[in-house]
C-alpha positions, 0 to 999 in steps of 0.5 A, spaced: 130 446 197 138 445 197 141 444 190 143 436 189 149 434 185 149 427 183 156 424 184 158 419 179 165 415 177 167 410 173 172 408 178 166 405 182 161 400 180 155 403 176 148 403 179 145 396 178 138 400 180 134 406 180 139 410 184 146 414 184 152 412 186 152 418 191 148 425 192 151 431 195 147 436 198 151 442 201 157 439 204 154 433 205 155 427 201 150 421 201 153 414 198 149 409 196 151 402 198 157 399 195 157 391 194 163 388 191 163 389 184 169 390 180 167 397 176 171 394 170 167 388 169 161 389 173 162 382 176 163 380 183 170 377 183 172 375 190 169 369 193 172 370 200 169 375 205 176 379 206 176 380 198 169 382 198 170 387 203 176 389 200 173 391 194 167 394 197 172 399 201 175 400 194 169 402 191 167 407 197 174 410 196 173 411 189 166 415 190 169 419 196 174 421 191 169 423 186 166 427 191 172 431 192 174 428 199 177 421 201 176 416 206 178 421 212 171 425 210 166 419 212 162 421 218 158 415 218 158 408 215 153 402 215 155 395 214 151 390 212 153 383 213 150 376 211 154 373 217 156 377 223 162 372 224 165 376 219 165 382 224 173 382 226 175 381 218 171 387 216 174 391 222 181 389 219 180 391 212 177 397 214 183 399 218 187 399 211 182 405 209 181 409 215 185 411 221 183 414 227 178 418 229 174 413 225 167 415 223 161 413 227 158 406 224 153 400 225 154 393 223 147 390 221 146 382 220 142 381 214 139 375 211 141 376 204 144 382 199 144 383 192 147 378 188 148 374 194 154 378 196 157 377 203 157 385 205 154 392 203 157 398 206 153 405 205 156 412 208 155 419 209 161 424 208 162 431 210 166 435 206 
């Protein structure tokens, strides 16, 4: 079996369950879902969707950097939204962190997310 390296950074929220922020296997990094927790306070501070999406992308960026990459290294994102009417807003916020060529992506409508947040994003990085 290929060796796993656990990625952990204080610049992204600590896991709130039995999982790692990310796991590296070879040149691939699998990032756990990030919700809009401020890593310093471990609280959801933004109450509006745009603010929550911004914090999620900041958290993903921090995990990517801890793995030795950047947002440019993401090859796949899965975005979970409790309200699909926020699709256009998540696209606008994403463009603050990503530029073309963009990663492959899915946007999935869900009934609820941990801590009643509005957005969660997980991703895969190729280094």
